[in-house]
BAVO-143589 format. One record per residue (C-alpha): y, z, x; chain; residue number from 1; residue in one letter. Coordinates in steps of 0.1 Angstrom, whole numbers, padded with zeros to 4 digits, m for minus. Example, Ala and Ser with C-alpha at 12.3 -4.5 7.8 and 13.67 -1.06 7.14 Angstrom:
REM residues 2
+-------+-------+-------+-------+------+------+
:    c2 :    c3 :    c1 : chain : resi : resn :
+-------+-------+-------+-------+------+------+
: m0045 :  0078 :  0123 :     A :    1 :    a :
: m0011 :  0071 :  0137 :     A :    2 :    s :
+-------+-------+-------+-------+------+------+
***
This chain:
REM residues 152
+-------+-------+-------+-------+------+------+
:    c2 :    c3 :    c1 : chain : resi : resn :
+-------+-------+-------+-------+------+------+
:  0111 : m0469 : m0311 :     A :    1 :    m :
:  0113 : m0448 : m0284 :     A :    2 :    q :
:  0109 : m0412 : m0285 :     A :    3 :    v :
:  0134 : m0388 : m0283 :     A :    4 :    d :
:  0118 : m0362 : m0274 :     A :    5 :    y :
:  0142 : m0336 : m0270 :     A :    6 :    h :
:  0148 : m0341 : m0310 :     A :    7 :    s :
:  0112 : m0340 : m0314 :     A :    8 :    l :
:  0107 : m0311 : m0295 :     A :    9 :    a :
:  0136 : m0292 : m0314 :     A :   10 :    q :
:  0119 : m0300 : m0343 :     A :   11 :    t :
:  0083 : m0289 : m0335 :     A :   12 :    i :
:  0101 : m0257 : m0320 :     A :   13 :    f :
:  0116 : m0250 : m0355 :     A :   14 :    a :
:  0086 : m0258 : m0371 :     A :   15 :    l :
:  0063 : m0237 : m0351 :     A :   16 :    t :
:  0084 : m0208 : m0346 :     A :   17 :    e :
:  0059 : m0173 : m0347 :     A :   18 :    g :
:  0027 : m0192 : m0353 :     A :   19 :    e :
: m0001 : m0185 : m0336 :     A :   20 :    d :
: m0028 : m0198 : m0354 :     A :   21 :    d :
: m0038 : m0228 : m0329 :     A :   22 :    a :
: m0051 : m0253 : m0359 :     A :   23 :    v :
: m0020 : m0247 : m0381 :     A :   24 :    a :
:  0000 : m0259 : m0342 :     A :   25 :    l :
: m0022 : m0284 : m0339 :     A :   26 :    m :
: m0018 : m0298 : m0373 :     A :   27 :    a :
:  0018 : m0296 : m0374 :     A :   28 :    t :
:  0024 : m0310 : m0334 :     A :   29 :    v :
: m0001 : m0337 : m0344 :     A :   30 :    a :
:  0016 : m0349 : m0376 :     A :   31 :    c :
:  0051 : m0349 : m0357 :     A :   32 :    e :
:  0042 : m0367 : m0327 :     A :   33 :    v :
:  0024 : m0392 : m0347 :     A :   34 :    h :
:  0053 : m0402 : m0369 :     A :   35 :    h :
:  0080 : m0399 : m0341 :     A :   36 :    a :
:  0072 : m0438 : m0325 :     A :   37 :    d :
:  0052 : m0466 : m0337 :     A :   38 :    d :
:  0031 : m0464 : m0302 :     A :   39 :    r :
:  0008 : m0436 : m0314 :     A :   40 :    f :
: m0014 : m0456 : m0335 :     A :   41 :    d :
: m0042 : m0418 : m0333 :     A :   42 :    w :
: m0022 : m0388 : m0326 :     A :   43 :    t :
: m0046 : m0353 : m0330 :     A :   44 :    g :
: m0069 : m0328 : m0309 :     A :   45 :    f :
: m0103 : m0320 : m0301 :     A :   46 :    y :
: m0109 : m0285 : m0298 :     A :   47 :    r :
: m0134 : m0267 : m0275 :     A :   48 :    v :
: m0157 : m0250 : m0297 :     A :   49 :    v :
: m0186 : m0246 : m0272 :     A :   50 :    a :
: m0190 : m0248 : m0232 :     A :   51 :    p :
: m0187 : m0286 : m0225 :     A :   52 :    q :
: m0181 : m0298 : m0261 :     A :   53 :    l :
: m0154 : m0307 : m0284 :     A :   54 :    l :
: m0151 : m0315 : m0317 :     A :   55 :    k :
: m0122 : m0332 : m0342 :     A :   56 :    i :
: m0091 : m0311 : m0351 :     A :   57 :    g :
: m0063 : m0319 : m0373 :     A :   58 :    p :
: m0052 : m0358 : m0366 :     A :   59 :    y :
: m0033 : m0382 : m0379 :     A :   60 :    q :
: m0042 : m0418 : m0383 :     A :   61 :    g :
: m0079 : m0433 : m0387 :     A :   62 :    g :
: m0109 : m0418 : m0385 :     A :   63 :    h :
: m0121 : m0403 : m0347 :     A :   64 :    g :
: m0152 : m0393 : m0333 :     A :   65 :    c :
: m0165 : m0360 : m0345 :     A :   66 :    l :
: m0179 : m0348 : m0312 :     A :   67 :    v :
: m0171 : m0355 : m0272 :     A :   68 :    i :
: m0190 : m0334 : m0248 :     A :   69 :    p :
: m0168 : m0331 : m0214 :     A :   70 :    f :
: m0188 : m0357 : m0198 :     A :   71 :    s :
: m0178 : m0385 : m0216 :     A :   72 :    r :
: m0143 : m0403 : m0220 :     A :   73 :    g :
: m0110 : m0398 : m0215 :     A :   74 :    v :
: m0110 : m0366 : m0235 :     A :   75 :    c :
: m0143 : m0352 : m0217 :     A :   76 :    g :
: m0121 : m0361 : m0182 :     A :   77 :    a :
: m0091 : m0346 : m0197 :     A :   78 :    a :
: m0111 : m0315 : m0204 :     A :   79 :    a :
: m0133 : m0317 : m0174 :     A :   80 :    r :
: m0109 : m0320 : m0149 :     A :   81 :    t :
: m0077 : m0298 : m0168 :     A :   82 :    g :
: m0057 : m0331 : m0158 :     A :   83 :    d :
: m0038 : m0355 : m0178 :     A :   84 :    v :
: m0053 : m0387 : m0184 :     A :   85 :    q :
: m0030 : m0419 : m0187 :     A :   86 :    l :
: m0052 : m0451 : m0195 :     A :   87 :    v :
: m0031 : m0480 : m0194 :     A :   88 :    p :
: m0063 : m0503 : m0204 :     A :   89 :    d :
: m0092 : m0486 : m0220 :     A :   90 :    v :
: m0116 : m0507 : m0212 :     A :   91 :    d :
: m0113 : m0502 : m0176 :     A :   92 :    a :
: m0119 : m0464 : m0181 :     A :   93 :    f :
: m0153 : m0459 : m0169 :     A :   94 :    p :
: m0173 : m0443 : m0199 :     A :   95 :    g :
: m0145 : m0447 : m0222 :     A :   96 :    h :
: m0154 : m0440 : m0261 :     A :   97 :    i :
: m0147 : m0466 : m0283 :     A :   98 :    a :
: m0140 : m0443 : m0317 :     A :   99 :    c :
: m0116 : m0469 : m0324 :     A :  100 :    a :
: m0125 : m0509 : m0318 :     A :  101 :    s :
: m0085 : m0512 : m0317 :     A :  102 :    s :
: m0074 : m0488 : m0292 :     A :  103 :    t :
: m0060 : m0502 : m0261 :     A :  104 :    r :
: m0043 : m0477 : m0244 :     A :  105 :    s :
: m0046 : m0436 : m0243 :     A :  106 :    e :
: m0028 : m0406 : m0233 :     A :  107 :    l :
: m0048 : m0372 : m0235 :     A :  108 :    v :
: m0033 : m0340 : m0225 :     A :  109 :    l :
: m0052 : m0305 : m0217 :     A :  110 :    p :
: m0040 : m0277 : m0242 :     A :  111 :    v :
: m0041 : m0241 : m0233 :     A :  112 :    t :
: m0039 : m0211 : m0248 :     A :  113 :    d :
: m0011 : m0182 : m0234 :     A :  114 :    g :
: m0036 : m0171 : m0208 :     A :  115 :    k :
: m0045 : m0203 : m0194 :     A :  116 :    g :
: m0079 : m0207 : m0215 :     A :  117 :    g :
: m0084 : m0249 : m0223 :     A :  118 :    l :
: m0086 : m0246 : m0260 :     A :  119 :    i :
: m0082 : m0283 : m0266 :     A :  120 :    a :
: m0073 : m0316 : m0256 :     A :  121 :    v :
: m0046 : m0336 : m0273 :     A :  122 :    f :
: m0053 : m0372 : m0277 :     A :  123 :    d :
: m0030 : m0406 : m0281 :     A :  124 :    i :
: m0042 : m0438 : m0287 :     A :  125 :    d :
: m0025 : m0470 : m0291 :     A :  126 :    s :
: m0030 : m0501 : m0302 :     A :  127 :    d :
: m0008 : m0518 : m0275 :     A :  128 :    q :
: m0023 : m0517 : m0240 :     A :  129 :    p :
:  0001 : m0495 : m0211 :     A :  130 :    d :
:  0019 : m0480 : m0242 :     A :  131 :    a :
:  0024 : m0448 : m0223 :     A :  132 :    f :
:  0041 : m0434 : m0190 :     A :  133 :    s :
:  0050 : m0404 : m0169 :     A :  134 :    q :
:  0075 : m0397 : m0189 :     A :  135 :    t :
:  0057 : m0395 : m0223 :     A :  136 :    d :
:  0029 : m0373 : m0202 :     A :  137 :    a :
:  0055 : m0349 : m0187 :     A :  138 :    k :
:  0077 : m0346 : m0218 :     A :  139 :    a :
:  0043 : m0337 : m0242 :     A :  140 :    l :
:  0028 : m0313 : m0216 :     A :  141 :    a :
:  0067 : m0293 : m0221 :     A :  142 :    g :
:  0063 : m0292 : m0260 :     A :  143 :    i :
:  0025 : m0286 : m0256 :     A :  144 :    l :
:  0028 : m0253 : m0234 :     A :  145 :    g :
:  0053 : m0241 : m0251 :     A :  146 :    t :
:  0041 : m0246 : m0288 :     A :  147 :    v :
:  0006 : m0230 : m0274 :     A :  148 :    f :
:  0017 : m0204 : m0250 :     A :  149 :    a :
:  0016 : m0177 : m0278 :     A :  150 :    n :
: m0020 : m0186 : m0289 :     A :  151 :    v :
: m0046 : m0156 : m0286 :     A :  152 :    k :
+-------+-------+-------+-------+------+------+
***
């Protein structure tokens, strides 16, 4: 199953219209994205809770790491650099944190609020190698940018 990003975006936008609470938005996005594609094995957010520190937020799938410093892993790299991390083989990523041993590839996108400040990263893991593309990254970045634009 491949994601119909247009339909996914419309569904998420309808469900989140008028909402500005970051956690409520994260919960809704994690749920909808997780169930949109069989490639998505773990889907969730790591929230910025202190300088250089992420903590688990709303997610779908098995357990996740509870705390991730900006200095470690794929999520830390996305938070530290502000760049999307598209990792076809997590074993080849220096410093990868194996929260789940089944993860083979990962896509992590920075999430900013309406003022452009980093509030979280959105992490999608797959048990398939090379599961994600630039198309996935671009579509999800567009959805996240719209959904979190009103968060203060």
